[in-house]
C-alpha positions as CSV (number, residue, x, y, z in Angstrom):
1,X,-53.7,10.4,61.3
2,X,-52.0,6.7,61.5
3,X,-49.8,6.0,64.0
4,X,-46.9,7.7,62.2
5,X,-48.3,11.0,62.5
6,X,-49.3,10.8,58.3
7,X,-52.9,12.4,57.8
8,X,-54.4,10.1,55.3
9,X,-56.7,11.5,52.8
10,X,-59.3,10.0,50.7
11,X,-60.2,10.8,46.9
12,X,-63.4,10.4,45.2
13,X,-63.1,7.4,43.0
14,X,-62.5,8.0,39.2
15,X,-61.3,11.6,39.8
16,X,-57.5,11.2,39.1
17,X,-56.9,14.9,39.2
18,X,-57.7,15.2,42.8
19,X,-54.9,13.3,43.9
20,X,-51.5,15.1,43.2
21,X,-49.6,11.1,43.0
22,X,-52.0,10.0,40.2
23,X,-50.3,12.9,37.8
24,X,-46.7,11.6,39.1
25,X,-48.2,7.9,37.8
26,X,-49.9,9.2,34.2
27,X,-46.2,11.6,33.8
28,X,-44.5,7.9,34.2
29,X,-46.6,5.9,32.2
30,X,-46.6,8.6,29.8
31,X,-43.0,8.3,29.2
32,X,-42.8,4.3,29.6
33,X,-44.9,4.6,26.7
34,X,-42.9,6.7,24.6
35,X,-40.0,4.7,25.6
36,X,-41.2,1.6,24.6
37,X,-42.8,2.6,21.2
38,X,-39.4,4.8,20.2
39,X,-36.8,1.9,21.5
40,X,-39.2,-0.8,20.5
41,X,-39.6,-2.7,23.7
42,X,-41.6,-5.7,24.0
43,X,-44.9,-5.2,26.0
44,X,-43.8,-7.9,28.1
45,X,-41.0,-5.5,29.3
46,X,-42.8,-2.6,30.6
47,X,-42.0,-3.4,34.5
48,X,-38.3,-2.7,33.4
49,X,-39.3,0.5,31.2
50,X,-41.1,1.8,34.4
51,X,-38.6,1.5,36.8
52,X,-36.1,2.7,34.1
53,X,-38.2,5.8,33.7
54,X,-39.1,6.1,37.4
55,X,-35.0,6.4,38.1
56,X,-34.4,8.6,35.8
57,X,-37.4,10.9,36.6
58,X,-36.1,10.5,40.4
59,X,-32.7,11.9,39.4
60,X,-33.6,15.1,37.0
61,X,-33.6,18.1,38.7
62,X,-37.0,20.1,40.0
63,X,-36.7,23.8,39.2
64,X,-39.5,24.1,41.8
65,X,-37.5,22.9,44.5
66,X,-34.0,23.3,43.6
67,X,-33.1,19.7,43.9
68,X,-33.9,16.3,42.6
69,X,-36.7,14.1,43.9
70,X,-33.6,11.6,45.2
71,X,-31.7,15.0,47.2
72,X,-35.7,15.9,48.4
73,X,-35.9,12.1,49.9
74,X,-32.2,11.2,51.0
75,X,-30.4,14.5,51.0
76,X,-27.5,14.0,48.9
77,X,-26.5,14.2,45.1
78,X,-27.8,11.1,43.6
79,X,-25.2,9.6,41.4
80,X,-26.2,9.1,37.7
81,X,-22.8,7.5,36.4
82,X,-24.9,4.1,35.8
83,X,-27.5,5.7,33.6
84,X,-25.0,7.3,31.1
85,X,-23.2,4.5,29.9
86,X,-26.4,2.4,28.4
87,X,-29.8,3.6,27.2
88,X,-33.1,1.4,28.2
89,X,-33.5,-1.9,25.7
90,X,-29.8,-0.9,24.0
91,X,-27.1,-3.3,22.9
92,X,-24.6,-4.4,25.4
93,X,-21.5,-6.9,25.9
94,X,-22.1,-9.3,29.0
95,X,-19.9,-11.8,30.9
96,X,-21.7,-14.5,32.4
97,X,-20.0,-15.9,35.5
98,X,-17.9,-19.0,34.7
99,X,-18.0,-18.1,30.7
100,X,-14.3,-16.8,29.1
101,X,-16.9,-14.8,26.1
102,X,-18.8,-12.1,26.0
103,X,-22.3,-12.3,25.0
104,X,-24.6,-9.8,23.4
105,X,-27.9,-8.7,25.2
106,X,-30.1,-6.0,25.7
107,X,-29.9,-3.7,28.6
108,X,-32.9,-3.2,30.8
109,X,-31.3,-1.3,34.1
110,X,-30.1,-1.3,36.7
111,X,-30.1,-4.1,39.2
112,X,-30.9,-2.2,42.6
113,X,-31.3,-5.6,44.6
114,X,-27.9,-6.9,43.9
115,X,-25.0,-5.2,45.7
116,X,-22.4,-5.5,43.1
117,X,-21.4,-2.1,41.5
118,X,-22.5,-1.9,38.1
119,X,-24.8,-4.3,37.8
120,X,-27.1,-4.4,35.4
121,X,-30.9,-6.4,34.3
122,X,-29.9,-7.9,30.7
123,X,-32.1,-9.7,28.4
124,X,-30.1,-12.4,26.3
125,X,-30.3,-12.9,22.8
126,X,-31.9,-15.9,22.9
127,X,-34.7,-14.2,25.5
């Protein structure tokens, strides 16, 4: 056990089936690749797509537990309103600070690092 009372287990190398976390990683990677193929997302944007898929997966109801992953960890119902308006790599209009005209870009997901509500990662048309 470590200092926090968590029991540490070591799995055999190259035996992903023995570690439940590896199955979750496999599921997310599978969903990420499917989304990237379906939407035509460039391979350099894989990290945005993986983050998006992890966010969606954590907010989907699990029939085994009767809760979402978010509820299991934080104890409250997740707010999914930010995910209803946009889709991964979809076209969006956005405004930059100090510029009056809207620009077009691709929506890459929610920016959880910013405290502003409804802030997102946007890929500009010029890349």
